[in-house]
N, C-alpha and C positions, 0 to 999 in steps of 0.2 A: 181642772188642769188647763193651761193656756194652749193655744194652737201651736205655738213654738215648741213647747215641751213635747207635745205629741209627735211632731216632725222629728225631733232629736231621738226620741225613743224608737220610732219606726226605722230610722236609718241605722241605728245601733243594732237592731234585730237583723236587718239585712246583712250588715257586715259580719255579725256573729255567725250567721248561717253560712258565710263564705270562709269562715275560719280565720278571720282577721279581727284584731281589736278595734273597737269603735273609737273614732277620734272624739275629742271633746273632754270636757273637764271631768266627766263621770268616770270612775274606774271601770276598766273593761273586764268582762268575764273571761275565764281561761278558755283558750281556743279549743274547739272540738276536733279530735283527730278523725280523718276520713281516709281509709286505705285507697291507694291508687288502683283502679281496675287494671287487670293484666294487659288488655289491649293498649291502654294508655301508656303503660310502662314500656311496652315493646316499642311504641312510637317515640318515646322520649329519647333525645340525643344522649349518646354515651358520654360520660365525663372524660375530659382530656386526660391522656396518660403520659407518663414520663417516656421520653424517646428510648431510653435504655431498656425499659420494661415492655415496649410495644412489640418487639420482634417475637413471633410465635414459632415454635419448632416446626420444620417441614414435615409433612406426612411421610411415612416410609414408602419408598419406591416398591412397586409390585415386583415380585421375583420373576425372572425370565422364564417363559413357558417353553419347555423342551419340545421339539418337534417329535411327535410320537412315531413318525415314520409310516410307510405304506409297504405292503407286500405286493410284488408283481411277479408274473411268470413271463419269461422271454424265451421263445423257441426259435431256432434257426438251423439252416443247413451249414455245417462247418466242414473243415477238412476231414474230420473224424466221423462224419455222418450227421444225422439229425440229433439235436440235443436241446434240453430245456433247462434254464437256470431259474431258481427261486431266488429273487433278490429283495433285499430290504432297502428302501429308498428313504433318505431323510437329509434335510439341510443341503439339498443339491448334490448329494453324494450317494453312493450305493455300496452295499456289501453283498456278496454271494452267500446265501444261506445253505443252499444245496444244489446239486446238479444231477440230471439223469440223462442217459443216452436214449431218449425217447421224446416223442412229440406230446406235450401235455398242455391242455387248454383249460380255461375255467370261465364260468358265468358269474364269478364273484364268490360263490358259495361252494359249488361242486367242482371237482377236478375230473377231467376226462383224458384218457390216453388213446392216441390214434395209432393204428398199425395196418400193414398191408393184409389183404384178405383175397389172395389170388385163387383162380380156379383153372384147372387144365381140362380142355374139352377136345372132343374128336373133330377132325377135319376130314371132309369127304369131297370127292370130285364133283364137278358140275353135272355130270351125267346122272347123279343121284337126284338132282332137281329136275332135269329135263326128262329123264326116262323113269324116274321113280326109284325108291330104295331097293326094290327087288330086282331091278335090271342087272344083268350080268356086267354091264359097263359101269355100274356104280361101285366105286372102290374107296377103301380107306386111304386117306392121304397123309395121315400122321396125327399128331396132337399139337395143341397150341395153348399157351398160357394167357389167360385173360386177367388183367390186373384189377384189383378191387381194394376198397378201404372199409374199415369198420373202427368203432371206438368202444371203450369200456369206461364206465363210471368207476373211479378208484374206490368208491365206497361199496361197490358190489353191484350185481344185477346182470341181466342178459346183455349180450353184445348189441351195440347200436349200429345198424347199417348206415354207412355214409355214402359209398359208391359200390353197390353190389356188383360183383362180376357175373356176367352171364354164364350159365352152365349149359346153354344150348349148343348142339352140333353146328359147326361152321362149314359152309360150302364154298369152294373156290381155292384160292392159294395166294402166295406171296404176302402173307399177313404180317403186320407189325403193330405193336400197341405200346402205349406208354401212359403212366399215371404219376403225377408229381404234385406236391403241394406248392402253392404260389402265394401264400400269405394267410393272415388271419387276425381277427380282433375279438377279444372276449372269447365266447364259445363258438364264434363263427369261423369256419374253416373254408378257405378258397383253394380249389384244386383244379388241375387241368388234365383232362383225359384226351388222348390222341390215338389215332390209328390210321392204317392204310392197308390196301390189299385189293384183291379182285374177288368179288362176291357173285360171280356168274352173271353179271349184268352186261350192259353194252361196253362198259369201261371200268377201270379201277376207281378207287375212292381214296381221298385223303381228308382227314378231319381233325379238328382240335376244338374242344369245348371246355369252357370254364364253368365249374359248378360251385354252388354255395351250400353249405350245410351247417345249421345251428345245432350243435351237439346237445343243447338243452331243450331245443324246441322243434327240431326236425328240418327237413329240406326246405330251402328258401326258394321262392319262385324266381327264375332267372329274369323275369320281367323287371326285377329291381335294377338290373344292369341298364336296361333301356331308359327307365325314368331317371336314373342317376346321370347317365350320359347326356340326356336332353337338358339337364339342369346345370351341367358344367359350364364354367366361364367360356365366353366366346373365343378367347385367345387359345385356350386348350383345344377346343373343337377345330379351330382353324389350323392348328399345328398338325392334328391327325389328318385332316382333309388334304393338306398339302402333301403329306406323305403317301396317301393312297391314290391321289388324283392321277399321277402318271399311268398307273396300272389300269385305272378306269378309262382313261383316254385311249390307251392302246387297245382296249377291248371294244369300246363304243365309238371310237373315232371322234370326228369333230363335233358330234352331237353332245359329247360330255363337256360339262362346265364345272368349274370349281364350286360355284354356288350349288349346283345340282349334287355334287359329291358330298358337300356338307349336309345337305338336306337328306340324302339317301342313307348316309352311314349311321350305324347304331353301335352303342357300346356292347361289346361281346364278352369282355372279361377284364380282370385287373391282375397285376403282379406287384407285390410289395417287397422291396429290398432295402438293404442298409445303404443309406446315402452318406453324404459328407457330414462329418462330426457325429455320426450315429443317427441322424435324423432320417426317418423312413422316407423312401422315394416311391411314389405310386406310378406305375405305367398303366395308362388307360388305353385299352386295346379296342380299336374301332374296326369295323368292316362294312363293306357295301357289297350287295349281291351282284354277281355277273354270271354269264353262261359258262358251262363246263369247258367250252373250247378256250376260254381265257384263263381258267384256273381250275386245278383239279378239285379244289374244295368249294367251288362255285362262289368265290369271294375274293375281293382285293382288300388289303389290310393296311392300316396306318395307326401309329401310336402317338400318344402325347404323354408328357411326364410332368409331375408336380410333386410338391410335398403334401402333407395332410392339409386339406382345405375344408371349409364349412360345407361346400356343396357335396362333399363325399360322405356327409354324416349318415345318410341312409344305409351305407355299407359299413359304417363305423370308422371311416377313414377321414375323420376330422381331428383337429388337434386343439391346443398343443399337448405334448407329453411332458411330464415333469423332467427337469434337468437331470436328475439322478438316473431316470430311465434312459435318457439319451446317452449318458456317459456309459451305462452298461451296454447299450447297443454299439457304441463306438469301439468296443473291444472285439466285435465280430468282424470277419472279413468283409470288405466293401463289396457290395453286389449280392451278398447272401440273401436268400429268401428269409423273411422274418415275420413273426407274429407275436402278439403280446396280450396279456390278460391282467386286469387289476383284481386283487383279492379283497374281500370285505368280510373278515372273520373275527369273532371275539376270541379271547385267549384260549378257551377250551377247544373251540372248533379249529383254531389255528394249529394247535398242537396235534390234533387228530389228522388234519389235512397234511401237515408236514410229514407225519409218520407214514401216511399212505403214499405220499410223493416219493419219499426216500426208498420205499419198498417196491415201487413200480417196476415191472419188467422192462427190459431194454432189448426189444426185438430188432433183428436186422432188417434193412430195407434193400431189396435187390434192384437198386436203381442208381445210376450215376447222377450227380448234380447237374441239372440242365445248364447249358451254356449258350451264349448267343451264337457261337460258331456252330454248335450242333443244330440249333433251330434254323440257321441259315442253310446248312447242308440239306436238311429235310425239305426246306422250301425249294431249293435248287433241283433236288431229285424229282420233286413233284412237278416242277415246270418242265424238266427234261422228259418225263413220262407223257405229259400232255402233248408236247411237241412230237413225240414218237407216235402217239395215237393219230396225230394229224399228218404223219409221214414227212415232217419237216426235219429230216435227219441231220443236216448240218447245224441247225439251231439247237437240236437236242444234244448233239455232241458237245457243243459249246457250253451248255448248261451243266451237263454231267462233268465236263472238265473243270468247271468252276467248283463244283462240289468236291471233286477229287483233290483239287488244289487246297481246299480248306481241311479236308479229312482224307488223306491218302489211304486210310484203312477202312473206308466205306465200301463194303462189298456190294451194296445196292447201287452206288454210283458207278462203280467199275463194271458191274453187270449190265447196267443200262447203257453205258457208253459202248461196251463190247457189242451189244445187240445192234446199236445204231451203226457201228462200224461194219458189222456183218451185212446190214441192209444196204450199205453204200458200196459193198464189194471190197472194202479195205480189210482183207482177211488177216494179214499179219497183225495189224493193230487189234482186231477183234480177238484173235487167239491170245494175245498178250493180256488184254483186260479180263477176258473170261477165265483164264488160268489163274490170275491173281485173285479174282472173286472167289473161285473154288477154294483156294488156299486159305482165305479168310473165314470161310464157312458160313452157315446159316441153317434155317430150318429145312426139313425134308422137301417141302414143296418148292422153296426158293432154289435149293441145290439141284433139284430135278430139272427145273427150267434152265439153269445155267449149263448143266451138262448137255441138255438137248441142243442149246445154241452152239456149244462147242462142237458137238457132233455135226451140226450144220456147216460149221467152218471146215471141218475135216473133209466132209463130203464134197464140198465145193473145191477143195484142194486135191480131190481125187485120191485121198488117203482113206480107203474103205476100212482098213483095219482099225485106224484111230476112230473113225466114225462109228463102227460097230461097238467098240469099247465104250465110247461116250454115251451112245443110245442105251446100251445095256445097263450102264450105271444109272442113267436117268430112270429107266423102268424099275430098277430095284428100289429106288427111292419113292417113286409114285407111278403106278401103272397109268398109261394114257394111250388112247388109240392112235393119236397123231404120231407119237414116238414109235409105237409098234409098227406103223406103216413105214416110217423112216428106216427102221431096223431091217424090214423086209427088203427095202431097196438095195441096201448095201450088203445084204447076205447073199445076193445072187452071184 
């Protein structure tokens, strides 16, 4: 075979291997079929389609997902007393599921009901401290109610002590005490305990302390207030410092500076109330220590106010709250103390919790809702007493008069002003105020003191019969050697 023929045959074989007929005069063998590999098929361009047939149907739109909602507890002081609403919040709105006339909080899973747990204790005279309980001068001076708080898990169990009331005998007199809730978040409850009186020391006392108790975990260290206060924004701290600085300057004189006040003050408590549009408003309560001569509670005070802020997170006072919760709070009276808890319950647990909520007892609370006026009256009375201790009678009368102007029914303010009038020799005014204080009433120790002072007025007016009657009434309420000596004077 010639070389040319060999070349033709070789070329034909190559072409046949590629599936194409060989050119040339010789008839070609049938092409061999080779399947296209899948990868090659995928890479091959799709054939052109008719425009009318190219539009594919749109995939179905996903169905709108319904907001499943959240359960919240909102408790507050209303015109009818303390109450808690169980609300369902969804799509920016709310509905009330149930309501109870009680304070009920939750850690998300468990529900807790809070109630008063007061104790009544004996009061004895200071001679019992000075001369001993067996001394003939040691006398019973009456009984006094010490307020307390406790809580119950609605699922059952023993009471949870929140603010135990002391059951110890008290010595002295002119006692007063208060205990009120000032807010809460989750299972954390904020409460303020206050008191005043004379406990046989060099002078009387006035105090107000804010406590925190986690109903699911126990008492919370009050040091959390200080660390939170130190972390608050500078503008809030400046607001509080500006409010307390005048009192500090009055006490310390020119040595006091605003920068020093800012450095010295610490956060002592909080108060959470309903603000504009239902948004919670937090009052941050600061104080700086001073001598007793400047303040009966050894401190000057200044407040700052804000909404929920990130820096309040350690106390649970960060936000925001869902719009539906804010709408539910907007139904409450502005300025009401408020607290809230978010529930996290499956269907079965929710049904059981709701049943226990609806069956929760509704105990009464023997307290009036605190008001700014009442707080101011107490502060003015405390200032008046301090001025009386320092024998600054005219200034004391002015402070007591301010208190009477705010609350004409304050027996404590009238009695304090009456005593100051007595010490200045303004006997008619003293008699008027002391008589009004007696008509308003008070505990046995307080009334005994007022009757004694009224006897002093009568004695100075040379009305021995009236003086004897006043001293005898005082002794019937509380035996005291000073009053006994006074009675001897007018019995001659």
